[in-house]
C-alpha distance (Angstrom), angle and dihedral (degrees) to the residues before:
residue distance angle dihedral
X1 . . .
X2 3.80 . .
X3 3.78 118.5 .
X4 3.83 111.2 -97.0
X5 3.79 111.1 -99.8
X6 3.81 91.1 -127.6
X7 3.80 90.6 66.3
X8 3.78 88.9 72.6
X9 3.81 82.7 81.0
X10 3.80 100.2 56.9
X11 3.81 140.9 150.6
X12 3.80 86.4 -91.8
X13 3.83 89.1 57.2
X14 3.80 91.0 51.6
X15 3.82 93.0 46.6
X16 3.80 89.7 49.7
X17 3.81 90.8 52.2
X18 3.81 91.2 47.8
X19 3.80 91.3 51.3
X20 3.79 96.3 51.5
X21 3.81 97.8 38.2
X22 3.82 89.0 48.4
X23 3.79 88.9 52.1
X24 3.83 93.8 59.2
X25 3.82 108.3 23.4
X26 3.81 114.1 75.0
X27 3.77 110.8 -136.7
X28 3.82 94.2 12.8
X29 3.80 107.9 153.4
X30 3.79 100.5 -139.1
X31 3.79 93.7 176.7
X32 3.81 93.4 53.6
X33 3.79 90.9 44.7
X34 3.79 91.5 55.5
X35 3.80 92.6 45.3
X36 3.80 92.0 53.2
X37 3.80 96.0 40.3
X38 3.80 94.2 50.8
X39 3.80 98.2 47.2
X40 3.83 106.7 131.0
X41 3.79 89.9 -19.5
X42 3.80 93.6 148.4
X43 3.81 90.0 61.1
X44 3.81 95.1 47.9
X45 3.79 128.7 91.0
X46 3.80 122.9 -131.2
X47 3.80 102.1 -83.1
X48 3.80 92.5 39.4
X49 3.82 88.4 55.4
X50 3.80 90.0 52.3
X51 3.80 91.3 50.2
X52 3.80 91.3 48.2
X53 3.81 90.4 54.2
X54 3.82 89.6 48.4
X55 3.83 88.1 53.5
X56 3.80 88.6 53.8
X57 3.80 91.9 48.4
X58 3.78 90.1 50.7
X59 3.80 89.6 53.6
X60 3.81 97.4 46.5
X61 3.82 111.9 28.2
X62 3.82 118.5 92.6
X63 3.78 112.9 -77.6
X64 3.80 90.1 -132.1
X65 3.81 101.2 90.4
X66 3.80 97.2 -151.8
X67 3.81 91.9 47.0
X68 3.79 90.5 49.8
X69 3.82 91.0 50.2
X70 3.81 88.9 49.7
X71 3.80 89.5 53.6
X72 3.80 93.2 47.8
X73 3.80 92.7 50.5
X74 3.82 90.7 48.1
X75 3.81 89.8 53.6
X76 3.80 94.5 54.2
X77 3.78 125.8 108.9
X78 3.78 121.9 -129.4
X79 3.83 114.0 -71.7
X80 3.79 115.9 -77.3
X81 3.79 110.6 -90.3
X82 3.80 121.8 -110.1
X83 3.78 127.3 -159.5
X84 3.79 127.1 -128.3
X85 3.82 90.9 -79.3
X86 3.78 92.0 53.1
X87 3.83 92.4 -106.7
X88 3.80 124.6 138.8
X89 3.79 114.2 -95.3
X90 3.80 111.7 -123.4
X91 3.79 114.8 -105.3
X92 3.79 96.2 17.7
X93 3.81 93.1 117.3
X94 3.83 97.1 55.8
X95 3.81 121.0 115.3
X96 3.78 103.9 -67.2
X97 3.78 133.3 -161.7
X98 3.80 93.3 -137.5
X99 3.81 94.9 62.1
X100 3.79 146.9 -75.1
X101 3.79 123.7 -20.5
X102 3.79 137.9 134.2
X103 3.80 122.8 30.7
X104 3.81 96.8 2.1
X105 3.81 88.4 66.2
X106 3.81 91.3 70.5
X107 3.80 91.5 63.0
X108 3.80 92.5 44.1
X109 3.79 90.3 52.5
X110 3.79 90.3 49.0
X111 3.80 88.7 54.9
X112 3.83 91.5 50.1
X113 3.81 90.5 51.9
X114 3.82 94.1 46.3
X115 3.78 93.6 52.0
X116 3.79 100.6 28.8
X117 3.83 102.8 48.3
X118 3.82 96.5 59.8
X119 3.82 92.3 36.8
X120 3.77 124.8 105.9
X121 3.80 112.4 -74.2
X122 3.78 89.2 -114.6
X123 3.83 88.6 69.5
X124 3.81 95.9 51.8
X125 3.83 94.4 87.6
X126 3.82 88.5 54.4
X127 3.80 91.0 49.5
X128 3.81 93.2 49.2
X129 3.79 90.8 46.7
X130 3.80 88.8 55.4
X131 3.82 90.4 51.1
X132 3.82 87.7 49.6
X133 3.81 87.8 59.3
X134 3.80 96.3 40.7
X135 3.80 95.5 51.6
X136 3.80 90.6 59.6
X137 3.82 89.0 62.4
X138 3.82 96.6 46.8
X139 3.80 119.7 -38.2
X140 3.80 138.7 -53.3
X141 3.81 92.7 -164.2
X142 3.83 92.7 119.4
X143 3.81 95.9 42.1
X144 3.79 97.2 53.4
X145 3.80 94.8 53.8
X146 3.83 96.9 77.0
X147 3.82 87.8 53.8
X148 3.82 90.6 52.3
X149 3.78 91.6 46.4
X150 3.81 94.4 48.8
X151 3.82 100.9 44.5
X152 3.81 113.9 -4.4
X153 3.80 92.8 174.4
X154 3.83 88.3 65.8
X155 3.79 93.2 51.1
X156 3.83 106.2 41.2
X157 3.83 95.8 73.4
X158 3.81 89.7 52.3
X159 3.81 92.7 47.7
X160 3.80 90.5 49.3
X161 3.79 90.1 51.4
X162 3.79 89.9 48.7
X163 3.84 90.8 58.8
X164 3.83 84.8 72.9
X165 3.81 96.4 43.4
X166 3.83 117.3 128.3
X167 3.81 90.1 -127.3
X168 3.82 117.7 81.9
X169 3.82 87.6 -154.1
X170 3.79 90.1 61.4
X171 3.79 94.7 43.2
X172 3.80 89.1 51.3
X173 3.82 90.2 51.8
X174 3.81 90.1 59.1
X175 3.83 88.4 62.3
X176 3.80 103.3 29.1
X177 3.79 96.2 44.7
X178 3.80 92.4 52.2
X179 3.83 97.5 47.2
X180 3.82 108.3 130.1
X181 3.83 94.6 -135.9
X182 3.80 106.0 25.6
X183 3.84 110.1 174.9
X184 3.83 111.4 -110.0
X185 3.80 89.0 6.0
X186 3.78 134.9 107.0
X187 3.81 108.2 -83.5
X188 3.80 110.2 -117.8
X189 3.78 96.3 -142.6
X190 3.80 94.7 -177.7
X191 3.81 89.0 58.8
X192 3.79 91.7 44.7
X193 3.81 86.3 58.3
X194 3.81 95.6 41.6
X195 3.82 119.2 9.0
X196 3.82 93.7 178.0
X197 3.85 94.6 110.5
X198 3.81 91.4 62.5
X199 3.79 97.3 48.9
X200 3.85 95.4 85.0
X201 3.83 87.8 54.4
X202 3.79 91.9 52.2
X203 3.78 92.7 45.9
X204 3.80 90.0 52.8
X205 3.81 92.1 49.2
X206 3.81 106.9 37.0
X207 3.82 91.5 91.8
X208 3.80 94.8 39.9
X209 3.83 113.3 146.7
X210 3.83 91.0 -126.8
X211 3.81 117.9 82.3
X212 3.83 86.3 -156.4
X213 3.81 88.9 63.4
X214 3.79 95.5 41.0
X215 3.81 91.9 52.7
X216 3.80 88.9 56.2
X217 3.80 90.0 52.3
X218 3.81 89.5 51.4
X219 3.79 91.8 50.9
X220 3.81 90.5 46.5
X221 3.80 91.1 53.6
X222 3.80 89.7 46.8
X223 3.82 88.3 54.3
X224 3.80 89.8 52.9
X225 3.81 90.7 48.3
X226 3.80 90.9 64.0
X227 3.80 91.2 65.8
X228 3.81 104.0 18.8
X229 3.81 109.6 31.6
X230 3.79 92.3 161.9
X231 3.79 91.4 57.9
X232 3.81 91.7 55.3
X233 3.81 94.1 44.5
X234 3.83 88.0 50.8
X235 3.83 88.1 50.7
X236 3.80 88.4 54.0
X237 3.79 91.7 50.5
X238 3.81 89.9 54.5
X239 3.79 102.5 38.3
X240 3.82 107.5 27.3
X241 3.84 102.3 66.4
X242 3.82 111.1 93.3
X243 3.79 90.3 -6.6
X244 3.82 119.9 161.4
X245 3.81 116.6 -106.1
X246 3.85 96.5 -100.4
X247 3.81 92.5 52.1
X248 3.79 90.9 45.0
X249 3.82 90.0 54.6
X250 3.82 90.0 48.0
X251 3.81 92.5 51.2
X252 3.78 91.7 46.8
X253 3.80 90.4 54.5
X254 3.80 89.9 45.9
X255 3.81 89.5 53.3
X256 3.78 96.9 52.0
X257 3.81 98.3 102.7
X258 3.80 93.7 44.4
X259 3.81 91.3 48.8
X260 3.80 90.8 50.2
X261 3.80 89.2 48.7
X262 3.80 91.6 51.9
X263 3.80 93.8 -119.1
X264 3.78 103.8 -176.8
X265 3.83 102.0 -145.8
X266 3.81 91.3 46.1
X267 3.79 92.4 49.0
X268 3.79 88.9 48.9
X269 3.83 91.2 51.1
X270 3.80 88.5 57.9
X271 3.84 93.1 41.7
X272 3.81 89.0 -110.7
X273 3.78 98.4 115.4
X274 3.80 95.2 93.7
X275 3.81 114.2 96.6
X276 3.78 119.2 -121.0
X277 3.77 110.8 -78.2
X278 3.77 101.5 -145.5
X279 3.79 139.3 20.4
X280 3.80 133.3 -44.5
X281 3.79 126.0 -163.8
X282 3.81 116.8 -168.5
X283 3.80 125.2 -170.6
X284 3.81 139.7 166.1
X285 3.80 122.1 -136.4
X286 3.83 93.1 -125.9
X287 3.77 142.3 14.9
X288 3.83 92.6 -132.7
X289 3.80 135.1 37.3
X290 3.80 134.2 171.8
X291 3.78 128.2 -123.3
X292 3.78 107.2 -97.0
X293 3.80 94.6 33.4
X294 3.79 129.1 77.6
X295 3.75 141.6 -122.3
X296 3.79 130.2 -133.7
X297 3.79 122.1 -123.1
X298 3.81 122.6 -156.5
X299 3.80 125.1 -170.3
X300 3.79 123.4 -173.6
X301 3.80 116.7 -168.5
X302 3.79 128.7 -170.5
X303 3.78 118.8 -171.5
X304 3.78 119.8 -131.1
X305 3.79 93.9 -177.7
X306 3.79 133.8 91.1
X307 3.81 89.3 -140.6
X308 3.81 133.6 63.7
X309 3.82 114.8 -96.1
X310 3.83 127.3 -146.0
X311 3.80 107.5 -141.9
X312 3.79 130.7 -166.5
X313 3.81 105.6 -166.5
X314 3.81 121.3 -168.2
X315 3.77 132.2 161.2
X316 3.79 129.6 -143.2
X317 3.80 118.4 -147.3
X318 3.80 116.0 -152.8
X319 3.81 102.4 -151.0
X320 3.79 118.3 -156.2
X321 3.81 113.9 -119.4
X322 3.84 124.3 -146.6
X323 3.81 91.9 -124.4
X324 3.79 92.2 50.1
X325 3.75 132.6 -92.1
X326 3.79 126.6 60.6
X327 3.79 140.7 -86.3
X328 3.81 118.2 -144.3
X329 3.80 126.7 -137.1
X330 3.81 121.8 179.7
X331 3.82 118.4 -144.6
X332 3.78 130.1 -167.8
X333 3.76 113.2 -106.2
X334 3.79 119.0 170.5
X335 3.77 139.9 -30.5
X336 3.78 108.4 -153.0
X337 3.77 149.1 146.7
X338 3.81 119.0 -118.5
X339 3.77 109.5 -155.3
X340 3.80 121.7 -137.1
X341 3.78 111.9 -77.0
X342 3.81 92.0 -6.4
X343 3.77 135.4 125.2
X344 3.80 128.4 -131.9
X345 3.81 133.4 -169.2
X346 3.80 120.8 -156.8
X347 3.80 127.1 -173.8
X348 3.78 131.9 -173.0
X349 3.79 137.7 165.4
X350 3.79 116.1 -132.7
X351 3.79 115.8 -150.8
X352 3.80 118.2 -127.4
X353 3.78 94.6 -169.9
X354 3.78 118.2 125.7
X355 3.78 117.5 -115.5
X356 3.80 131.7 -169.9
X357 3.80 91.7 -95.8
X358 3.79 97.5 43.9
X359 3.80 131.7 44.5
X360 3.79 119.0 -167.7
X361 3.79 127.3 -142.6
X362 3.80 130.2 -163.1
X363 3.77 116.2 -104.9
X364 3.81 143.0 81.9
X365 3.80 114.4 -31.4
X366 3.78 129.4 -171.0
X367 3.80 130.9 -158.9
X368 3.80 122.6 -156.9
X369 3.79 119.9 -158.0
X370 3.79 111.3 -141.9
X371 3.78 122.9 -166.7
X372 3.80 118.0 -172.5
X373 3.78 89.3 -14.5
X374 3.81 96.8 -51.2
X375 3.80 127.2 107.3
X376 3.80 107.4 -121.9
X377 3.83 102.9 165.8
X378 3.77 143.2 -3.1
X379 3.78 141.3 -163.0
X380 3.78 135.6 -170.8
X381 3.81 139.0 -143.6
X382 3.79 138.6 175.6
X383 3.79 116.0 -111.9
X384 3.80 111.6 -148.8
X385 3.79 134.3 -165.7
X386 3.82 116.4 -86.7
């Protein structure tokens, strides 16, 4: 069984923080910090462990905010290494002898936000400078969001400047930290309603040399697509034609939710708006399957066109609910090219294991086959108890 995610914040993490903060902060009570940070840690989940460490930092770091930021920055390891594509190098965030990096940075960023957001405006540049340093050792994407929520007009000029920063970590923060719906992060409801303030950031970063940065831009655009699909399809109309390969890959990733949803203008932008010209036969390998197992899907396509067809094939599972009715979840199937007059057989196994974000219930289930956003066939099966 995989190690629980929460164990990434462990007593060893706390001891490592105590060692390096004690090395650089005069008067820092490392023993008290560890005592406070480790209270009931075994019973806490990941984010609660981070917040408990932030409580301990708040109780033990110097009360002078700038002095405390100086100490934190002095305790940091060298920036996390990136490879030639601008991607994180595996293992770079482990506990390091040269200072703090990795998971401890989350708690340090939480402390900066707690103290910095309500502080006098004159201290905000110091707080943002500390986040600039922290994000190069992990990420400050969670910590910057309370600053954006409280006074966005103070933060946008800094984020725009960061799009030109030499560090890919910092450039990524400009996009990732301002995502409207960042997973695990504070939802920026004003940007959910109107994402316009972030668009200059995304424009500046969509051709960034780092794939790490470009992936953040794609995820940011995908966030926007949930609430403003027309804005993203308009973005595609402007920036997809004649785009270089890296931008094209970014925009394809940004379009994934709209393609799965069958959004017409987005499908058209990718030349996927044309219905299948031909026949599709869809079948399941069995009429019954148990929770925890899987079920095979088989698609047989026959072209009725004298031209090749680009096909985006997804499938929507209608899950039975205990109170009746169904909930629908769309899954990626295949992306393929059907040659003129040809046939094609596609097979896939769909997992019926429960995950943290989806519980399964026995009962009749239905699967729709969608090609280029249109339902072309469906099949049903009975899901049984394990």
